PDB file as gemmi writes it, atoms N, CA and C in Angstrom:
CRYST1    1.000    1.000    1.000  90.00  90.00  90.00 P 1                      
ATOM      1  N   MET A   1       0.845  -1.165   0.000  1.00  0.00           N  
ATOM      2  CA  MET A   1       0.000   0.000   0.000  1.00  0.00           C  
ATOM      3  C   MET A   1       0.896   1.236   0.000  1.00  0.00           C  
ATOM      4  N   ALA A   2       0.729   2.080  -0.985  1.00  0.00           N  
ATOM      5  CA  ALA A   2       1.517   3.298  -1.088  1.00  0.00           C  
ATOM      6  C   ALA A   2       0.958   4.356  -0.156  1.00  0.00           C  
ATOM      7  N   HIS A   3       1.864   5.084   0.436  1.00  0.00           N  
ATOM      8  CA  HIS A   3       1.447   6.164   1.328  1.00  0.00           C  
ATOM      9  C   HIS A   3       1.348   7.434   0.496  1.00  0.00           C  
ATOM     10  N   ARG A   4       0.188   8.019   0.492  1.00  0.00           N  
ATOM     11  CA  ARG A   4      -0.027   9.254  -0.243  1.00  0.00           C  
ATOM     12  C   ARG A   4      -0.545  10.309   0.717  1.00  0.00           C  
ATOM     13  N   THR A   5       0.046  11.454   0.635  1.00  0.00           N  
ATOM     14  CA  THR A   5      -0.387  12.561   1.468  1.00  0.00           C  
ATOM     15  C   THR A   5      -1.156  13.539   0.606  1.00  0.00           C  
ATOM     16  N   ARG A   6      -2.334  13.866   1.035  1.00  0.00           N  
ATOM     17  CA  ARG A   6      -3.141  14.858   0.335  1.00  0.00           C  
ATOM     18  C   ARG A   6      -3.181  16.130   1.167  1.00  0.00           C  
ATOM     19  N   PRO A   7      -3.161  17.242   0.498  1.00  0.00           N  
ATOM     20  CA  PRO A   7      -3.288  18.484   1.278  1.00  0.00           C  
ATOM     21  C   PRO A   7      -4.680  18.584   1.885  1.00  0.00           C  
ATOM     22  N   LEU A   8      -4.730  19.122   3.063  1.00  0.00           N  
ATOM     23  CA  LEU A   8      -6.006  19.325   3.746  1.00  0.00           C  
ATOM     24  C   LEU A   8      -6.713  20.491   3.079  1.00  0.00           C  
ATOM     25  N   ARG A   9      -7.873  20.236   2.529  1.00  0.00           N  
ATOM     26  CA  ARG A   9      -8.585  21.284   1.785  1.00  0.00           C  
ATOM     27  C   ARG A   9      -9.859  21.692   2.506  1.00  0.00           C  
ATOM     28  N   LEU A  10      -9.729  21.899   3.771  1.00  0.00           N  
ATOM     29  CA  LEU A  10     -10.853  22.375   4.551  1.00  0.00           C  
ATOM     30  C   LEU A  10     -10.609  23.819   4.931  1.00  0.00           C  
ATOM     31  N   ALA A  11     -11.628  24.596   4.839  1.00  0.00           N  
ATOM     32  CA  ALA A  11     -11.523  25.967   5.322  1.00  0.00           C  
ATOM     33  C   ALA A  11     -11.890  25.933   6.799  1.00  0.00           C  
ATOM     34  N   PRO A  12     -10.907  26.084   7.669  1.00  0.00           N  
ATOM     35  CA  PRO A  12     -11.205  26.016   9.097  1.00  0.00           C  
ATOM     36  C   PRO A  12     -12.180  27.127   9.494  1.00  0.00           C  
ATOM     37  N   PRO A  13     -13.117  26.773  10.329  1.00  0.00           N  
ATOM     38  CA  PRO A  13     -14.069  27.802  10.765  1.00  0.00           C  
ATOM     39  C   PRO A  13     -13.388  28.751  11.739  1.00  0.00           C  
ATOM     40  N   PRO A  14     -13.911  29.933  11.861  1.00  0.00           N  
ATOM     41  CA  PRO A  14     -13.357  30.840  12.873  1.00  0.00           C  
ATOM     42  C   PRO A  14     -13.632  30.270  14.266  1.00  0.00           C  
ATOM     43  N   LEU A  15     -12.645  30.356  15.124  1.00  0.00           N  
ATOM     44  CA  LEU A  15     -12.770  29.847  16.491  1.00  0.00           C  
ATOM     45  C   LEU A  15     -12.347  30.924  17.469  1.00  0.00           C  
ATOM     46  N   SER A  16     -12.927  30.844  18.632  1.00  0.00           N  
ATOM     47  CA  SER A  16     -12.457  31.720  19.709  1.00  0.00           C  
ATOM     48  C   SER A  16     -11.099  31.200  20.168  1.00  0.00           C  
ATOM     49  N   ASP A  17     -10.384  32.018  20.907  1.00  0.00           N  
ATOM     50  CA  ASP A  17      -9.083  31.588  21.424  1.00  0.00           C  
ATOM     51  C   ASP A  17      -9.235  30.315  22.251  1.00  0.00           C  
ATOM     52  N   GLN A  18     -10.231  30.281  23.125  1.00  0.00           N  
ATOM     53  CA  GLN A  18     -10.444  29.124  23.992  1.00  0.00           C  
ATOM     54  C   GLN A  18     -10.791  27.884  23.167  1.00  0.00           C  
ATOM     55  N   ALA A  19     -11.632  28.043  22.154  1.00  0.00           N  
ATOM     56  CA  ALA A  19     -12.006  26.903  21.319  1.00  0.00           C  
ATOM     57  C   ALA A  19     -10.786  26.374  20.555  1.00  0.00           C  
ATOM     58  N   ALA A  20      -9.927  27.272  20.085  1.00  0.00           N  
ATOM     59  CA  ALA A  20      -8.716  26.844  19.384  1.00  0.00           C  
ATOM     60  C   ALA A  20      -7.806  26.036  20.308  1.00  0.00           C  
ATOM     61  N   VAL A  21      -7.655  26.515  21.549  1.00  0.00           N  
ATOM     62  CA  VAL A  21      -6.830  25.804  22.526  1.00  0.00           C  
ATOM     63  C   VAL A  21      -7.453  24.455  22.866  1.00  0.00           C  
ATOM     64  N   ASP A  22      -8.754  24.425  23.090  1.00  0.00           N  
ATOM     65  CA  ASP A  22      -9.439  23.169  23.410  1.00  0.00           C  
ATOM     66  C   ASP A  22      -9.301  22.164  22.270  1.00  0.00           C  
ATOM     67  N   LEU A  23      -9.456  22.631  21.035  1.00  0.00           N  
ATOM     68  CA  LEU A  23      -9.339  21.737  19.876  1.00  0.00           C  
ATOM     69  C   LEU A  23      -7.913  21.219  19.750  1.00  0.00           C  
ATOM     70  N   LEU A  24      -6.940  22.081  19.934  1.00  0.00           N  
ATOM     71  CA  LEU A  24      -5.551  21.654  19.869  1.00  0.00           C  
ATOM     72  C   LEU A  24      -5.245  20.603  20.932  1.00  0.00           C  
ATOM     73  N   GLU A  25      -5.704  20.808  22.147  1.00  0.00           N  
ATOM     74  CA  GLU A  25      -5.478  19.828  23.213  1.00  0.00           C  
ATOM     75  C   GLU A  25      -6.154  18.500  22.882  1.00  0.00           C  
ATOM     76  N   PHE A  26      -7.348  18.567  22.326  1.00  0.00           N  
ATOM     77  CA  PHE A  26      -8.035  17.347  21.912  1.00  0.00           C  
ATOM     78  C   PHE A  26      -7.225  16.597  20.854  1.00  0.00           C  
ATOM     79  N   LEU A  27      -6.725  17.326  19.865  1.00  0.00           N  
ATOM     80  CA  LEU A  27      -5.941  16.691  18.806  1.00  0.00           C  
ATOM     81  C   LEU A  27      -4.645  16.096  19.354  1.00  0.00           C  
ATOM     82  N   HIS A  28      -3.992  16.798  20.268  1.00  0.00           N  
ATOM     83  CA  HIS A  28      -2.785  16.242  20.895  1.00  0.00           C  
ATOM     84  C   HIS A  28      -3.114  14.956  21.648  1.00  0.00           C  
ATOM     85  N   ASP A  29      -4.209  14.970  22.406  1.00  0.00           N  
ATOM     86  CA  ASP A  29      -4.618  13.773  23.142  1.00  0.00           C  
ATOM     87  C   ASP A  29      -4.964  12.630  22.190  1.00  0.00           C  
ATOM     88  N   LEU A  30      -5.625  12.959  21.095  1.00  0.00           N  
ATOM     89  CA  LEU A  30      -5.989  11.948  20.100  1.00  0.00           C  
ATOM     90  C   LEU A  30      -4.740  11.301  19.506  1.00  0.00           C  
ATOM     91  N   VAL A  31      -3.777  12.116  19.115  1.00  0.00           N  
ATOM     92  CA  VAL A  31      -2.541  11.593  18.528  1.00  0.00           C  
ATOM     93  C   VAL A  31      -1.751  10.793  19.564  1.00  0.00           C  
ATOM     94  N   ALA A  32      -1.684  11.275  20.790  1.00  0.00           N  
ATOM     95  CA  ALA A  32      -0.957  10.547  21.840  1.00  0.00           C  
ATOM     96  C   ALA A  32      -1.615   9.199  22.103  1.00  0.00           C  
ATOM     97  N   GLY A  33      -2.936   9.162  22.148  1.00  0.00           N  
ATOM     98  CA  GLY A  33      -3.636   7.896  22.349  1.00  0.00           C  
ATOM     99  C   GLY A  33      -3.441   6.948  21.183  1.00  0.00           C  
ATOM    100  N   PHE A  34      -3.486   7.477  19.974  1.00  0.00           N  
ATOM    101  CA  PHE A  34      -3.256   6.664  18.774  1.00  0.00           C  
ATOM    102  C   PHE A  34      -1.851   6.088  18.798  1.00  0.00           C  
ATOM    103  N   ASP A  35      -0.874   6.941  19.106  1.00  0.00           N  
ATOM    104  CA  ASP A  35       0.518   6.508  19.151  1.00  0.00           C  
ATOM    105  C   ASP A  35       0.727   5.448  20.233  1.00  0.00           C  
ATOM    106  N   ALA A  36       0.129   5.632  21.395  1.00  0.00           N  
ATOM    107  CA  ALA A  36       0.279   4.652  22.472  1.00  0.00           C  
ATOM    108  C   ALA A  36      -0.345   3.311  22.083  1.00  0.00           C  
ATOM    109  N   HIS A  37      -1.495   3.353  21.436  1.00  0.00           N  
ATOM    110  CA  HIS A  37      -2.194   2.121  21.075  1.00  0.00           C  
ATOM    111  C   HIS A  37      -1.480   1.360  19.959  1.00  0.00           C  
ATOM    112  N   TYR A  38      -0.976   2.082  18.984  1.00  0.00           N  
ATOM    113  CA  TYR A  38      -0.381   1.451  17.806  1.00  0.00           C  
ATOM    114  C   TYR A  38       1.141   1.547  17.780  1.00  0.00           C  
ATOM    115  N   PHE A  39       1.763   1.884  18.915  1.00  0.00           N  
ATOM    116  CA  PHE A  39       3.201   2.100  18.955  1.00  0.00           C  
ATOM    117  C   PHE A  39       3.982   0.919  18.390  1.00  0.00           C  
ATOM    118  N   ALA A  40       3.662  -0.289  18.821  1.00  0.00           N  
ATOM    119  CA  ALA A  40       4.427  -1.460  18.378  1.00  0.00           C  
ATOM    120  C   ALA A  40       4.349  -1.621  16.865  1.00  0.00           C  
ATOM    121  N   GLN A  41       3.179  -1.456  16.303  1.00  0.00           N  
ATOM    122  CA  GLN A  41       3.021  -1.608  14.857  1.00  0.00           C  
ATOM    123  C   GLN A  41       3.758  -0.499  14.105  1.00  0.00           C  
ATOM    124  N   ILE A  42       3.662   0.714  14.593  1.00  0.00           N  
ATOM    125  CA  ILE A  42       4.333   1.837  13.939  1.00  0.00           C  
ATOM    126  C   ILE A  42       5.845   1.653  14.014  1.00  0.00           C  
ATOM    127  N   HIS A  43       6.323   1.266  15.195  1.00  0.00           N  
ATOM    128  CA  HIS A  43       7.751   1.040  15.382  1.00  0.00           C  
ATOM    129  C   HIS A  43       8.244  -0.076  14.461  1.00  0.00           C  
ATOM    130  N   ARG A  44       7.500  -1.176  14.399  1.00  0.00           N  
ATOM    131  CA  ARG A  44       7.878  -2.308  13.541  1.00  0.00           C  
ATOM    132  C   ARG A  44       7.933  -1.874  12.071  1.00  0.00           C  
ATOM    133  N   PHE A  45       6.953  -1.105  11.635  1.00  0.00           N  
ATOM    134  CA  PHE A  45       6.898  -0.634  10.251  1.00  0.00           C  
ATOM    135  C   PHE A  45       8.172   0.129   9.898  1.00  0.00           C  
ATOM    136  N   TYR A  46       8.535   1.104  10.719  1.00  0.00           N  
ATOM    137  CA  TYR A  46       9.715   1.904  10.426  1.00  0.00           C  
ATOM    138  C   TYR A  46      11.005   1.112  10.625  1.00  0.00           C  
ATOM    139  N   GLN A  47      11.031   0.225  11.599  1.00  0.00           N  
ATOM    140  CA  GLN A  47      12.221  -0.586  11.841  1.00  0.00           C  
ATOM    141  C   GLN A  47      12.509  -1.500  10.656  1.00  0.00           C  
ATOM    142  N   GLU A  48      11.489  -2.149  10.124  1.00  0.00           N  
ATOM    143  CA  GLU A  48      11.672  -3.037   8.969  1.00  0.00           C  
ATOM    144  C   GLU A  48      12.200  -2.261   7.769  1.00  0.00           C  
ATOM    145  N   ARG A  49      11.699  -1.077   7.571  1.00  0.00           N  
ATOM    146  CA  ARG A  49      12.164  -0.286   6.440  1.00  0.00           C  
ATOM    147  C   ARG A  49      13.577   0.226   6.662  1.00  0.00           C  
ATOM    148  N   ALA A  50      13.914   0.572   7.877  1.00  0.00           N  
ATOM    149  CA  ALA A  50      15.268   1.033   8.166  1.00  0.00           C  
ATOM    150  C   ALA A  50      16.263  -0.095   7.945  1.00  0.00           C  
ATOM    151  N   GLU A  51      15.946  -1.304   8.403  1.00  0.00           N  
ATOM    152  CA  GLU A  51      16.832  -2.451   8.200  1.00  0.00           C  
ATOM    153  C   GLU A  51      16.954  -2.772   6.716  1.00  0.00           C  
ATOM    154  N   HIS A  52      15.856  -2.677   5.989  1.00  0.00           N  
ATOM    155  CA  HIS A  52      15.872  -2.956   4.554  1.00  0.00           C  
ATOM    156  C   HIS A  52      16.787  -1.965   3.838  1.00  0.00           C  
ATOM    157  N   ASN A  53      16.738  -0.710   4.245  1.00  0.00           N  
ATOM    158  CA  ASN A  53      17.554   0.305   3.602  1.00  0.00           C  
ATOM    159  C   ASN A  53      19.026   0.175   3.967  1.00  0.00           C  
ATOM    160  N   LEU A  54      19.327  -0.447   5.095  1.00  0.00           N  
ATOM    161  CA  LEU A  54      20.719  -0.608   5.503  1.00  0.00           C  
ATOM    162  C   LEU A  54      21.383  -1.811   4.856  1.00  0.00           C  
ATOM    163  N   ARG A  55      20.605  -2.766   4.415  1.00  0.00           N  
ATOM    164  CA  ARG A  55      21.190  -3.964   3.800  1.00  0.00           C  
ATOM    165  C   ARG A  55      21.737  -3.605   2.421  1.00  0.00           C  
ATOM    166  N   ARG A  56      22.992  -3.875   2.250  1.00  0.00           N  
ATOM    167  CA  ARG A  56      23.630  -3.607   0.968  1.00  0.00           C  
ATOM    168  C   ARG A  56      24.151  -4.934   0.419  1.00  0.00           C  
ATOM    169  N   PRO A  57      24.066  -5.121  -0.871  1.00  0.00           N  
ATOM    170  CA  PRO A  57      24.623  -6.351  -1.424  1.00  0.00           C  
ATOM    171  C   PRO A  57      26.133  -6.383  -1.202  1.00  0.00           C  
ATOM    172  N   ALA A  58      26.644  -7.569  -1.033  1.00  0.00           N  
ATOM    173  CA  ALA A  58      28.083  -7.725  -0.832  1.00  0.00           C  
ATOM    174  C   ALA A  58      28.804  -7.259  -2.093  1.00  0.00           C  
ATOM    175  N   PRO A  59      29.948  -6.608  -1.916  1.00  0.00           N  
ATOM    176  CA  PRO A  59      30.686  -6.174  -3.101  1.00  0.00           C  
ATOM    177  C   PRO A  59      31.182  -7.401  -3.870  1.00  0.00           C  
ATOM    178  N   PRO A  60      31.335  -7.266  -5.163  1.00  0.00           N  
ATOM    179  CA  PRO A  60      31.810  -8.415  -5.942  1.00  0.00           C  
ATOM    180  C   PRO A  60      33.227  -8.782  -5.514  1.00  0.00           C  
ATOM    181  N   PRO A  61      33.563 -10.043  -5.618  1.00  0.00           N  
ATOM    182  CA  PRO A  61      34.918 -10.453  -5.213  1.00  0.00           C  
ATOM    183  C   PRO A  61      35.959  -9.788  -6.106  1.00  0.00           C  
ATOM    184  N   ARG A  62      37.081  -9.514  -5.471  1.00  0.00           N  
ATOM    185  CA  ARG A  62      38.172  -8.890  -6.235  1.00  0.00           C  
ATOM    186  C   ARG A  62      38.779  -9.906  -7.176  1.00  0.00           C  
ATOM    187  N   THR A  63      39.083  -9.456  -8.351  1.00  0.00           N  
ATOM    188  CA  THR A  63      39.686 -10.364  -9.342  1.00  0.00           C  
ATOM    189  C   THR A  63      41.147 -10.074  -9.566  1.00  0.00           C  
ATOM    190  N   ASP A  64      41.633  -8.936  -9.105  1.00  0.00           N  
ATOM    191  CA  ASP A  64      43.047  -8.638  -9.276  1.00  0.00           C  
ATOM    192  C   ASP A  64      43.842  -9.203  -8.114  1.00  0.00           C  
ATOM    193  N   ASP A  65      45.115  -9.265  -8.265  1.00  0.00           N  
ATOM    194  CA  ASP A  65      45.976  -9.840  -7.237  1.00  0.00           C  
ATOM    195  C   ASP A  65      46.523  -8.795  -6.269  1.00  0.00           C  
ATOM    196  N   GLU A  66      46.210  -7.527  -6.488  1.00  0.00           N  
ATOM    197  CA  GLU A  66      46.718  -6.491  -5.607  1.00  0.00           C  
ATOM    198  C   GLU A  66      45.976  -6.507  -4.278  1.00  0.00           C  
ATOM    199  N   PRO A  67      46.715  -6.421  -3.160  1.00  0.00           N  
ATOM    200  CA  PRO A  67      46.043  -6.477  -1.852  1.00  0.00           C  
ATOM    201  C   PRO A  67      45.243  -5.229  -1.539  1.00  0.00           C  
ATOM    202  N   PHE A  68      45.523  -4.092  -2.186  1.00  0.00           N  
ATOM    203  CA  PHE A  68      44.800  -2.850  -1.871  1.00  0.00           C  
ATOM    204  C   PHE A  68      44.228  -2.252  -3.107  1.00  0.00           C  
TER     205      PHE A  68                                                      
END                                                                             
């Protein structure tokens, strides 16, 4: 599954200062809860890709007789 990011095309409604703060705190709590619940899966996803990117094929064997 390819990851595609789309720009958010919502016109945010006007909010009072308090409503903006309340919404931000809610979103932070939502993301923190999501991260806590799915941490192992998210970590595994990135770990597998990091290991995959670090694996390099072995260089071909040297055919010349020079040691360096």
